[in-house]
N, C-alpha and C positions, 0 to 999 in steps of 0.2 A: 605506269598504267596508274589510272585512278581507282581510289577506292570504289566510286560505285560502280565501274565497272569489272571491279577484281566480283563483286562482290555478285553482279549479273553471270558472270562466266563462270562461278562456285555453285549457282545455281540449278545447271546441267549436269547431266549425270557422265558423260563423256571424258574429262579432263581426268577423274578418279579412273574411269577404264584404263585411261592411256595410262596412266599411272601404275598400274599394275601390270601391265603387259608390260611395260620398262624393265621393270622388277625382275619382272618372271623371265626375263631375257638372259637381266644380268645374273640372277640366281641360278640357273638351270646349268650352264656353265662351271659356276662353282660345283655344284651337289655330283657332275661327270666325272670333272678332273681330280681325280686322286689325289688325296694332301700328301703333303713328304715329312718326315719327323726330322728333329734333327739329331737325334741320339741312333744308335743303336743297338743290339742286344749285346755288343762289347764294350759297351760303355761302362765306367767306374764308377764315374761321378757326374754331380751335376751340383749347380748352383743358381739356388733361385729365391723367391719373394715368398714368404708364408700369405698364403690367401685363405686357406681355410686347416680347422686341426680340431681333433676329437678325439679322448681315449676311450676305452673300450676294458676295462678293467688293467691288463697290461698291456695294451696295444693299441698305440700311438698312430694313426691317419694324418698325414699331412698333405694338402695339395698346395706347391708349390709351384709358381711361374715367372721363366726369365722370355725363352723367346717362343718356348711351349709349354702347355701344363705340365705335369709332372704327379702319380700319387704313391706317394712315399709309405711306405710298412715297416713300424718301428716298435721291437716286441723290448721293453724298456727295462731294465735287473731290476729286482727287489721290490718291484711296483712304484721305481721312483719316476715319479713325475721330470721332465726335460723345462730346464726354462725357455718355452716356446711361447712368443704371442705370437699375434698378426702381424703383418708388416717388413718382421726378422728376415733378412737376407741370412742364410743359411748354405750351410755345403754338406752333401750327404755322400759319403761312399757308400757302395753295395754290389746287388746284381738286379742287372736289370731285365727284363720279366715284360712281353706284351702279353696283355688281359687275355685273359680265356676267353675262347666264342664257346656258342652255346652248341652240346652235343647231339639235342636233341632237336629238329625242325620242328620252328616255330613256337618256340621256348623264347625266354628272355634273354637277350643276346647281349650279355656285358660288353663287350670288346666293341661291337659298334654302338652303344650306350656313350662310351668314354670316346669313340672316336667324334662320334657327331658335336663332343666337348671340346673338341682338336687335344684330346689324351689319347697318345699313342701306345706309352709305357707307362709301368709300374716299377717300383723299388722296391726292394728288401735290404732293408738299412742293416751295415755294420756299425756305423759311426755318425754323428750327427754334429757339427761345430756349427756355433754362433758367432757368422762374422760382424754382424752390426745389431743395434736395436733401431726399431724402426720409429724414425722421426715423422711419418706422414701422419696428417690431422684426422684423415679420414681413418684410417686403419686405428688410432687409437680410441678414436670415437666407436666403432665398432666395437673394438674390443670391451669397452664400458659395458656397452648393451650388454652382448655375452655374460661378460661377468655380473649383469644385475638377476637375468636368465637362468642360472649356472643351479641354483634352489629348487627349481622348476622344471622338470621337463614338459610339464604340456605350457607353462608359461613361454619356452623358449619355443614351444615347439608352434603357439597361436600368433607369437612375436615375430618372429625370423625365421618360421618352416620348416625349423630341427627338429628332424624327429630320432636324432641317433641316441638320447637319452630313455627315449619310451620305449617299453621290452617288445619285443618281435610276439608274442602272444597279443598284445594290445593292436600292434599296428595291424597283421595280417585279420584280424576280427573286426580292423574299421577296413579295410580291402573288400572281403566277405562281403560283408553287409552294405557295399557300395557308398558310404561317409567318408571315404578317406580322403577325398579334398577337403574335409574341414578343417584336418593337420597340414592343408599344404597351404601356400601363400596365394589367394585367388583372386578372381576379379569381384567376390564378394567381400575378402578381406581390406579389398583399397578400397572397394564404395563404403562398406561402414569408418574405415576411419578418415575418409576425405568427409563423409556427412557430418562425424565428433567433431574434425577441425572446424568446416563452415559453421556448424550450431555456436563453435565456443567464442570464434571470431566476431560473428556477429554480434552475440551476447555481448563481447568488447566493443561494439559501436563502430566496428571499422566497414569503411563501405564499401560495396560488393566488387568492384575490380582487383583492389586491393586483398580480400577475401580471398577470390577464386585463384590469387597471384601467388600469393601465400601457401596456399594447399597445395598445390601444383609444385612449386620450389619445394616442400616438405616432402611431399608423395617421390621426388624424383631424389632425394636423400636417403629416402626409404628405401628406396627399389633399389641402391646402388647398396643398400648395407646388406640386405637379401640377396641378393644376388639378382640376377636377369632371368627370373623363370618366365615361360611364356605367358600364364595366366595372369601371373603380375607383371609383365611387362605391358600388356595387351588394360589392363584397366589404368595404371597411369597414361598410356599416350591416348585411350579415350577419354579420359577424365580434362587431360589438357585440351583437346582439342576440342572436344566440349566444352571446355570453359573459354576458349578463345570465338568459338560461334556465338554464343552466350553474350559474351561481352558486346562484341562487336556487332551484333546481327549479321551476319553472315547468312545464314538459317539455311546451312547445310541438312541435308537427310543424313537422321543417322545412319542408314546402310551404307551412305559415301565415305561417312567418319569409320566406319569400320573397314572399308577397301585402306582407306589411307593408313588406318592402324594395321593392316595386314602387311601393306607393303613394306611399311616402317619396319616391321618383324623380321619380315623376308630380308632385307638391306642387312639389319645387324646382322640375323645368323638363319642362312636358306636352312640347315640341319635340325631348324624346330618345327619341319615338317614331319619326321620321324618320333617326334616326342610324342606321347600317350596326352599330357596335359595341353598341347598346342592344340592337338586335334579335338577335345575334350571341349577346351575351352572357346574357339572360334566356331566350330559349327553349333554347339549351341548355342552361342552369344547372336549367331547371325541370322538363326530360324527363330531365336526369342524379338530380335530387333525386327524380322519380317510379320510376322505373329501377334506385336504386339496390343492391336487395335482390338483383337477377340480375348485378351488377358482383361477383364473385367472383374468387377465384383468387390469386397469385400477384401483384409489381410488375408483370412485365412483361404478365403477363393481363390485368391488370387498365388498364393503357396500352392495349393494344389494343383493347378492346374498349371503352373510351372514347373511342379513336380513332375507331374506324370507326363510335361510333355521334353523336359529333359533326362526323361530316362528314357523313352521312346528314340528319342534322337543318339541316347547314348551306346542304344543296344547295340547295332552294327559295329563301333569302335571297339566294344569291350568282346564282342565275338570275334573279333579281326585280332586283337591282340593277347586275349587271355584264354577265348574259347568258354567263355561262362558268365550268365548274366543271374543278378539276385533279386529276384521279383520281388521282395519284400524290403528292396532299399527305398522305395516313393515313401512306403509306411516309417524307414527311421526316417528319412531326411523331412518328413512334414514334421518331425518331433525335433529332430537335432537342430536343424538349422534354424527355428526361431531361437533354442534354447541358445544358439554361440553368437548368432548373432546380436540379441537384443542384452544377454547375460554377463558369458563367458567374456567374448573379446572384449568389449569394454573394458570388463574388469579386471583384465590381463593387462589391457593400458596403462589404468590406474595403479596398478599393482606396481607394475616395473617403474613409476618412478613414484612412488610412495611406499618402499618398504614393510613400513611395519601394518600396512594392510593386506599383506599377502594372505590370505587366508591358509592357516594353522591345517587344512583340511586334506591340505595339495600336498603335503606332505606324506600325510596316512593314506591318500588315494595310491599313489608313488609304490611305497608298499608292499600294500595292500595289493597292487598289479601283478607283482611277483608270486604271488601266493595265489589269487584268481585262478589262474590253467591248469593249476591239481585241483583243484575243487572243483571247477567247471567237467572238468573230465571224469566228475562221478556224480556229474549230473543238480551238482549244488550250486549255488553264488555267497559273495560273501560281500555286504555294504556298508560304508562308514555311515556312522548317525552321526556323532556329536564326539569330541574330547573338552572334559569337565572334571577337576579337580585331579589332573594325575590320572584317570583312567579312559580309556578309549572305549566309546561302545558300538558295536555293530549288529546289526541284520543279519541273518541266515536266510537264502530262498530255497528253493527247490528239495533235494534230498539229503540238505543237510539240517532241513527243519526236523528236528524229534532220531537225529545219527545216533547209533549208541557212543558212536567214538567222535564225538563233538569236542567231549571237554578233552580227549586227547589232540586233535587237530588245533583247538584254541591255546593248550598249553603248551607245547610242543612247535607249534608254527606259528601262528599269526600273534601272540603274547611273547615266544621268544623272540621274534623277528623286530618288536617294534622297540620292546626292552634295551637289546643290543641299539640302534640305528639313532628312537629318536631318544633325547634328553627330557627327563622330566614324566616319561610314562610309568605306570607305575602297576600296572594291571589293565585287562584284556574283560569286558562282559557281555554277553547275548542279551539284546532286550527282542523282544518279540514285536 
């Protein structure tokens, strides 16, 4: 088929609908036919490659993969961390258990969530043995990225989408206020990252075709590092197809590109349709594409229209999955989306590679997050202002202003924690 004929064919809608129908015919049987595990509850050991790991106090959580994925829980003795790295081949001895299902109807089903990721069992490990260290370049590179973000939980969240080190109270607050998407790698993050890369390459005077090629390649590498989350996958696939469409002048309609992206995603994993992130990402993207001509005006006007429309689209998804909505999420997103897109996310990328530029306030924000929930419970709040000459300056809000126990809270709470965890801190002072 000649390039001209291919371009003509791609202008029509029917090829894309045909692709989607074929993908659905392939995917539906995969959803209906039950998957089988290679393990049983009577199994006593497993061997696999470490794909993910995280520490929470004395608890080590590992995801290993061989024929299928397994989640391993191991309580380390005396809070001693094991020498485990990504890509290591390990042997695990312990008790196999099926993940617990929800006991109350319509609540989050942990068992189903893991099942959709091809995880049928968890292991309470009694012993873990390293069989061989990783020689895989991919895992070594990913390990470096993780190590670079270890000192900043929010940096790890914005770069890798890993929220494991952020306090539960903080993540709950994000969820309740309808801005949890800011801590997940979404299409917004992919768009921002691709824009930054393209601008840098343009400054280096690289021709347009190569700019889009290198950006696509870097996005694929990035996607492999963070994992194939539905929203990130959608963003990367859309950019690649958009780039091909632009460079080779196929003039494919955006909604048809969307259909191709949807089809590829379902081919990769049809169980994506059960994930809330997939539902949000694809439905909101589709509606925004179809209504793009009506979203006009300056930056703030477009942001307001997009926020309102996204909120309205998300209502049925939120009600179906969580049985609640936050009407103030529109206002919150109007503030936080520009803050993240213009300042925090670009700064996070810079701090990842230029360690000395990592703002010291990130440390204090992390520490203050531990204290904030208790202050907020009493109707108050605390805000980090600056760090200067060994003194941490904070500002109190709400019920904390003029509180008779403020000095006790500062000395026995905030100051004690900062002195213990941050070298160089000598005192904490409250400013108005």
